[in-house]
C-alpha positions in Angstrom: 86.7 94.9 109.0 87.3 97.1 105.9 88.5 95.2 102.8 92.2 95.7 102.1 92.9 98.3 99.4 94.4 97.1 96.1 98.0 98.1 95.8 98.3 101.1 93.5 100.6 99.1 91.2 97.9 96.6 90.4 95.4 99.3 89.6 97.4 100.3 86.6 96.3 99.2 83.1 97.6 95.7 82.2 99.6 97.1 79.2 101.3 99.6 81.5 102.2 96.8 84.0 103.6 94.8 81.0 105.7 97.8 79.9 107.2 98.3 83.3 108.0 94.6 83.8 109.6 94.5 80.3 112.4 96.5 81.8 113.2 93.7 84.3 115.2 90.6 83.5 113.6 87.2 83.5 114.7 86.2 87.0 113.4 89.4 88.5 110.0 88.9 86.8 109.8 85.3 88.2 110.3 86.6 91.7 107.8 89.4 91.2 105.3 86.9 89.8 105.4 84.9 93.0 104.7 87.9 95.2 100.9 87.7 94.7 98.4 85.7 92.7 96.9 88.7 90.8 100.3 89.9 89.7 101.2 86.4 88.7 98.2 86.4 86.3 99.5 89.6 84.7 103.1 88.2 84.3 102.4 84.7 83.0 102.8 85.9 79.4 106.1 87.6 80.4 107.6 84.6 82.1 106.4 81.9 79.6 106.7 84.1 76.5 109.4 82.0 75.0 109.8 78.3 75.4 112.5 75.9 74.0 112.3 72.2 73.5 115.7 70.7 72.7 117.0 67.3 73.7 120.7 66.3 73.9 122.6 63.7 75.9 123.2 66.4 78.5 119.8 67.9 78.8 117.3 65.0 78.1 116.3 64.5 81.8 115.3 68.2 82.2 113.6 68.4 78.8 111.7 65.2 79.3 110.4 66.5 82.6 109.3 69.7 80.8 107.4 67.9 78.0 105.9 65.4 80.5 104.4 68.3 82.5 103.1 70.0 79.4 101.5 66.8 78.1 100.0 65.5 81.3 98.9 68.5 83.3 96.8 71.6 82.7 99.7 74.0 82.7 97.7 77.2 82.2 100.6 79.6 82.5 102.5 77.9 79.6 99.3 77.3 77.6 98.1 80.9 77.7 101.5 82.6 78.1 103.8 81.1 75.6 104.1 83.1 72.4 107.3 81.8 70.8 108.3 78.1 70.6 111.8 77.1 69.7 112.4 73.5 68.7 115.9 72.1 68.2 117.1 68.5 68.6 114.4 66.0 69.3 116.7 63.1 70.1 118.0 62.4 73.6 120.9 60.5 71.9 122.2 63.6 70.2 125.6 64.7 71.4 126.4 68.2 70.1 130.0 67.8 71.1 130.6 64.8 68.9 132.3 66.1 65.6 131.7 62.9 63.7 133.9 59.9 62.9 137.6 60.7 62.6 140.3 59.0 60.5 143.4 57.4 61.9 146.2 55.4 60.4 146.2 51.7 61.3 149.0 49.6 59.8 149.5 52.1 57.0 145.8 52.2 56.1 143.4 55.1 57.0 140.3 53.9 58.8 137.4 55.6 60.5 137.0 55.3 64.3 133.8 53.4 65.2 130.8 55.6 66.0 130.1 55.6 69.7 127.0 53.7 70.8 124.1 55.6 72.2 123.8 55.3 76.0 121.0 52.9 76.8 119.3 55.5 79.1 118.9 57.9 76.2 117.2 55.3 74.1 114.8 54.7 77.0 114.2 58.4 77.2 113.4 58.6 73.5 110.8 55.9 73.8 109.2 57.8 76.6 109.3 61.0 74.5 107.1 59.3 71.9 104.2 59.5 74.4 104.5 63.2 75.2 105.9 65.2 72.3 102.7 65.7 70.3 100.6 66.5 73.4 103.2 68.9 74.8 103.4 71.0 71.7 99.6 70.9 71.1 99.0 72.2 74.6 100.7 75.5 73.8 97.5 77.0 72.4 98.6 80.6 72.4 101.9 80.1 70.4 102.2 82.8 67.8 105.7 82.0 66.4 107.6 78.7 65.9 111.3 78.5 65.2 112.3 74.9 64.2 115.9 73.9 63.6 116.2 70.1 63.6 119.4 68.1 64.4 120.8 65.3 62.3 119.7 62.5 64.8 116.1 63.5 64.8 113.8 60.5 64.1 111.1 60.8 61.4 108.4 60.0 63.9 109.4 63.0 66.0 109.3 65.4 63.1 106.0 64.1 62.0 104.6 64.5 65.5 105.8 68.1 65.6 104.2 68.8 62.2 100.9 67.3 63.3 101.0 69.3 66.5 101.7 72.6 64.7 98.5 72.0 62.7 96.5 72.2 65.9 97.9 75.7 66.9 95.3 78.0 65.5 97.1 81.1 66.7 100.3 80.2 64.8 101.2 83.1 62.5 105.0 83.0 62.1 107.0 79.9 61.0 110.8 79.7 60.7 112.2 76.4 59.6 115.6 75.0 58.6 115.1 72.0 56.4 118.6 70.6 56.1 118.0 67.7 58.5 114.4 66.9 57.7 113.6 63.2 57.2 110.7 63.8 54.9 109.2 66.6 52.8 107.8 69.1 55.3 104.0 69.4 54.6 103.9 73.1 55.6 101.1 73.6 53.1 98.7 72.0 55.7 99.1 75.1 57.9 96.6 77.9 57.8 96.6 81.5 59.0 100.3 81.9 58.4 101.4 85.5 57.9 105.2 85.2 58.0 107.2 82.2 56.5 110.9 81.6 56.5 112.4 78.5 55.0 116.2 78.0 55.0 118.8 75.4 54.0 116.8 73.8 51.1 119.6 71.6 49.9 118.2 68.3 51.1 117.0 65.4 49.0 113.5 66.8 49.3 114.3 70.3 47.9 111.8 70.1 45.1 109.0 68.8 47.3 109.7 71.5 49.9 109.5 74.3 47.4 106.3 72.8 46.0 104.8 72.7 49.5 106.0 76.3 50.1 104.2 77.4 46.9 101.0 75.6 48.1 101.3 77.3 51.5 101.6 80.7 49.9 98.5 80.0 47.7 96.4 79.0 50.7 97.4 81.8 53.1 96.4 85.1 51.5 97.4 87.1 54.6 101.1 86.4 54.2 103.1 89.6 54.6 106.6 88.2 54.9 108.5 85.6 52.9 112.2 84.6 53.6 113.6 81.9 51.4 117.2 80.7 51.3 118.1 78.3 48.6 121.6 76.9 48.4 124.7 76.8 46.0 124.4 73.0 46.4 120.9 73.0 44.9 120.5 70.8 41.9 120.4 72.7 38.6 118.1 70.1 37.0 115.4 70.5 35.9 115.7 74.0 34.6 112.2 75.2 35.7 112.7 74.0 39.2 115.6 76.2 40.3 114.4 78.2 43.3 112.8 81.4 42.2 110.1 83.9 43.2 108.0 82.6 40.2 108.0 79.1 41.8 106.8 80.5 45.1 103.8 82.1 43.3 103.1 79.3 40.8 100.0 78.0 42.6 98.5 81.4 43.6 95.0 81.7 42.3 95.0 84.2 39.4 91.5 85.6 40.4 92.4 86.2 44.0 93.7 89.5 45.3 97.5 89.7 45.3 99.4 89.3 48.6 100.3 92.5 50.5 103.9 91.5 51.1 105.8 93.9 53.3 109.0 91.9 53.6 110.8 89.7 51.0 114.2 88.0 51.5 115.8 85.8 48.9 119.1 84.0 49.0 120.5 81.8 46.2 117.3 82.3 44.1 116.3 83.6 40.7 114.2 86.8 40.6 112.2 88.3 37.8 109.7 91.2 38.3 106.8 90.9 35.9 103.1 90.5 35.8 103.3 87.3 37.9 105.4 88.6 40.7 105.0 92.4 40.8 101.4 92.5 41.9 102.4 90.9 45.2 105.1 93.5 45.9 103.2 96.7 45.6 103.3 97.2 49.4 106.8 96.0 49.9 108.9 98.0 52.4 111.8 95.6 53.2 113.9 93.7 50.6 116.9 91.5 51.0 118.7 90.1 48.0 121.8 87.9 48.6 123.6 85.8 46.0 120.7 86.3 43.5 121.2 84.1 40.5 121.1 85.8 37.1 120.5 84.0 33.7 123.7 85.4 32.3 125.5 85.3 35.6 128.2 87.8 36.6 129.2 85.5 39.4 132.0 82.9 39.0 130.3 79.6 39.4 132.0 76.4 40.6 130.1 74.3 38.0 130.0 74.8 34.3 128.0 72.9 31.7 130.3 74.0 28.8 128.5 74.4 25.5 125.1 74.1 27.1 125.6 77.2 29.3 124.1 79.6 26.7 121.0 77.4 26.2 120.5 77.1 29.9 120.8 80.8 30.4 118.1 81.4 27.7 115.7 79.0 29.5 116.3 80.8 32.8 115.0 84.1 31.3 111.5 82.8 31.9 111.8 83.2 35.7 115.1 85.1 36.2 116.5 88.5 35.2 119.5 90.6 35.7 119.8 92.7 38.9 119.8 95.8 36.7 116.4 94.9 35.4 115.1 94.3 39.0 116.0 97.8 40.1 114.5 99.3 36.9 111.3 97.4 37.5 111.1 98.6 41.1 111.7 102.2 40.1 109.1 102.0 37.3 106.6 100.5 39.7 107.3 103.2 42.3 107.9 100.6 45.0 109.9 102.6 47.6 111.7 100.6 50.2 112.5 101.5 53.8 114.9 98.6 54.4 117.3 97.2 51.9 120.0 94.4 52.2 122.1 93.4 49.1 125.5 92.1 48.1 125.8 93.5 44.6 125.8 97.1 43.5 124.8 97.8 39.9 124.3 101.2 38.1 120.5 100.9 38.1 120.5 100.5 41.9 121.9 104.1 42.1 119.2 105.3 39.8 116.5 103.6 41.9 117.8 105.1 45.2 118.0 108.5 43.6 114.3 108.3 42.7 113.0 108.7 46.3 113.9 109.4 49.9 113.0 107.7 53.2 115.3 104.7 53.5 115.8 103.7 57.1 118.0 100.6 56.9 120.7 100.0 54.3 123.1 97.1 54.4 125.5 96.7 51.5 128.2 94.2 50.7 129.6 95.8 47.5 130.7 92.6 45.7 131.4 91.4 42.2 133.7 94.2 41.2 136.6 92.8 39.1 139.2 95.5 40.1 139.7 98.3 42.6 139.2 101.1 40.0 135.7 100.0 39.1 134.8 99.5 42.7 136.1 103.0 43.7 134.3 104.6 40.8 130.9 103.1 41.8 131.5 104.0 45.5 132.3 107.6 44.5 129.0 107.8 42.5 127.1 106.3 45.4 128.3 108.6 48.2 128.5 111.8 46.2 125.2 111.6 44.3 121.5 111.8 45.3 121.6 108.0 45.5 122.8 108.3 49.1 122.3 111.9 49.8 118.5 111.5 49.4 118.4 109.2 52.4 120.9 110.8 54.9 118.0 112.4 56.9 116.1 109.1 57.4 118.8 106.4 57.7 118.8 104.7 61.2 120.9 101.6 60.4 123.8 101.8 57.9 126.2 98.9 57.3 128.6 98.9 54.4 130.8 95.8 54.6 133.6 96.5 52.1 135.3 93.4 50.8 138.4 95.2 49.7 140.0 98.4 51.0 139.0 101.5 49.0 136.3 104.1 48.7 133.6 101.9 50.1 135.4 102.2 53.4 135.2 105.3 55.7 137.7 108.0 55.0 138.1 111.7 54.1 136.4 111.1 50.8 133.0 110.3 52.5 133.3 111.7 56.0 131.2 114.8 55.2 128.2 112.9 53.8 128.4 110.1 56.5 128.3 112.9 59.1 125.0 114.1 57.7 123.3 110.8 58.8 122.2 112.4 62.1 119.5 109.8 62.9 121.7 106.8 62.8 121.4 104.3 65.7 123.8 101.7 64.2 126.7 102.2 61.9 129.2 99.6 60.5 132.0 100.5 58.1 135.5 99.4 57.3 138.6 101.5 57.2 141.7 101.6 54.9 144.5 100.2 57.0 147.2 102.6 55.7 145.2 105.5 57.2 145.7 104.1 60.7 149.1 105.6 60.8 149.4 108.8 58.8 152.9 109.7 57.6 154.9 112.0 60.0 155.2 114.7 57.3 151.4 114.7 56.7 150.5 118.1 58.1 147.2 117.9 59.9 146.3 114.4 58.7 144.6 112.4 61.4 144.3 108.8 62.4 141.2 107.4 60.6 139.9 105.9 63.9 140.0 109.4 65.5 138.3 110.8 62.4 135.5 108.3 62.5 134.8 108.4 66.2 134.9 112.1 66.3 132.5 112.3 63.3 129.9 110.0 64.9 130.1 111.5 68.4 129.7 115.1 67.0 127.0 114.3 64.4 125.0 111.3 65.6 123.4 111.9 69.0 121.3 108.7 68.8 124.0 106.3 67.7 124.1 103.2 70.0 126.6 100.9 68.2 129.6 101.6 66.0 131.3 98.7 64.3 134.7 99.3 62.8 135.4 96.4 60.5 138.3 95.3 58.4 138.5 94.8 54.6 141.0 92.8 52.6 144.0 94.5 51.0 143.3 95.5 47.4 146.6 93.8 46.4 145.1 90.5 47.5 142.1 90.7 45.1 142.0 87.4 43.3 144.5 85.7 45.5 144.1 81.9 45.6 145.5 81.4 49.1 143.8 82.7 52.2 146.7 82.9 54.5 147.9 86.4 53.5 144.3 87.7 53.9 144.0 86.2 57.4 147.3 87.7 58.4 146.2 91.1 57.0 142.9 91.0 58.9 144.6 90.0 62.2 147.3 92.7 61.8 144.8 95.5 61.0 142.4 94.5 63.8 145.3 94.7 66.3 146.1 98.2 65.0 142.4 99.2 65.3 142.3 98.0 68.9 145.4 99.9 69.7 144.0 103.1 68.2 140.7 102.7 70.1 142.6 102.3 73.3 144.5 105.5 72.7 141.5 107.5 71.6 140.5 110.5 73.6 137.4 112.5 72.6 137.4 116.2 72.3 136.5 118.1 75.5 133.2 119.1 73.8 132.1 115.4 73.5 129.8 114.2 76.3 128.7 110.9 74.8 130.3 108.0 73.0 128.5 104.9 71.4 129.3 101.3 72.2 132.1 100.2 69.9 133.0 96.8 68.3 136.3 96.2 66.4 136.7 93.5 63.8 133.1 92.5 63.0 129.7 92.3 64.7 130.9 89.8 67.2 134.5 91.1 67.5 136.3 93.0 70.3 133.9 95.1 72.4 134.5 98.5 74.0 132.4 100.6 76.3 132.7 104.3 76.9 134.8 105.3 80.0 135.9 108.5 81.6 136.1 111.4 81.8 139.9 111.3 82.5 141.8 114.0 84.5 141.5 116.3 81.4 137.8 115.8 81.2 137.9 113.7 78.0 136.0 110.5 77.3 137.7 107.3 76.0 137.0 103.6 75.7 137.4 100.5 77.9 138.2 97.2 76.3 135.8 94.6 77.8 137.3 91.6 76.0 139.3 89.3 78.2 143.0 89.9 77.8 143.6 86.1 77.2 141.5 86.2 74.0 143.7 85.6 71.0 143.4 88.0 68.1 143.8 85.0 65.8 140.5 83.6 66.9 138.5 86.5 65.5 136.6 86.1 62.3 137.3 89.5 60.7 135.3 89.2 57.5 
């Protein structure tokens, strides 16, 4: 009897089979995997690519069964197929729906309600978990990336078991951790072969030790290409030389070793100074994110002031911090040309830096810190109408300008022409000026700004996938101490934006519209519909009608 021929699909190269199955959802891949043993081997990495371990009072039975199987059996599919491991709560007693103790008035005195006792079965489950957690994580030998976000009820033993297990994963290259609920200083410096490190929420009692360990990790992992560090406004300001900074991250790096070849750097609530200590590691940088960067002589209004000592403290910070103007001057002088840039302050030297080259692909700007509308508009005009922006219109693929106040940073007739030249955009986010939603009746030829914006992107941006039309605060509310007028403004403007989108009809020449979101990135969603009886495309609102506008976060 002749041997059965191999199905043509299975004769394809493994990478081609993987590309085809990547187009299927997870349930379809699971069904396909069970169709034959050989195909199952191909698809193990697809099915088990991502695995989550997260215990709560509602999920502990299922999660306990998962870690028990991983710890006590040879689960080849998970061991060889799992690439990303996500770790959340490690306590079966954790109730994510419990908001914490509440106050009530008893006999004229405010007292806290008693904290609910943990169900006895969850405490039993936690004891059983002690025997499985380390072995379960250590069994995932092919894990490449770990995302760890602890919960407040995690026990110290559980976090230590996770850390010990991570040290056994020799393929681990990417580590993302949030340290806000860690019960001890995370010894991440014990890990080797790390190439990408992200540490967020460093406002714990162990902040200094965590940054010290991060510096040791960087010094022991010379192949690191990505660093993402988020300090906190709550971070202690003492001692001076231990404020989070790029200098601190490199303080243990061997001077005689070759510098890192960083491609990505993201800093939040940190000091930054580019000099002989830090610049050598940034010569290959292509992606930079700077949010709430602290400056020695800060332009930001801080909640804390040390009075007469402020000037002395600022002078001390000059050792590891500089102004943002100096940062962009140093990048320009070093000819470090970025492809991706995220920032929340626009200063004059930034415009000079952007004008010095071309090729930016991603630009996210929150133009903050301006004290008044005129200075903000002046900087926006310089930005859009100079080579600072024009140099990059042919390369930009992702543009997000989150205007805080209405003005020239928003989309309008003043920048329609240059925005329309960004023909390679795949994602665009801009705010509008609310008064332009309804032009005056006597304004001859003046168009609704929503029509103007959608027409511009549909005519000029054939690759655009997502358009986000956001809202900005009214200029008259700049400096307001009460948030209610701003919230009312955002809700009113968003309602008017939604109404304008519902009424929008594309020109007959338009054959494609992008997906559209009103409000912000998670706001009210629209999909293209049509054509109508006149052959014109429009939008269909996919948000449930029962959703309250007031529930949106517009800014």
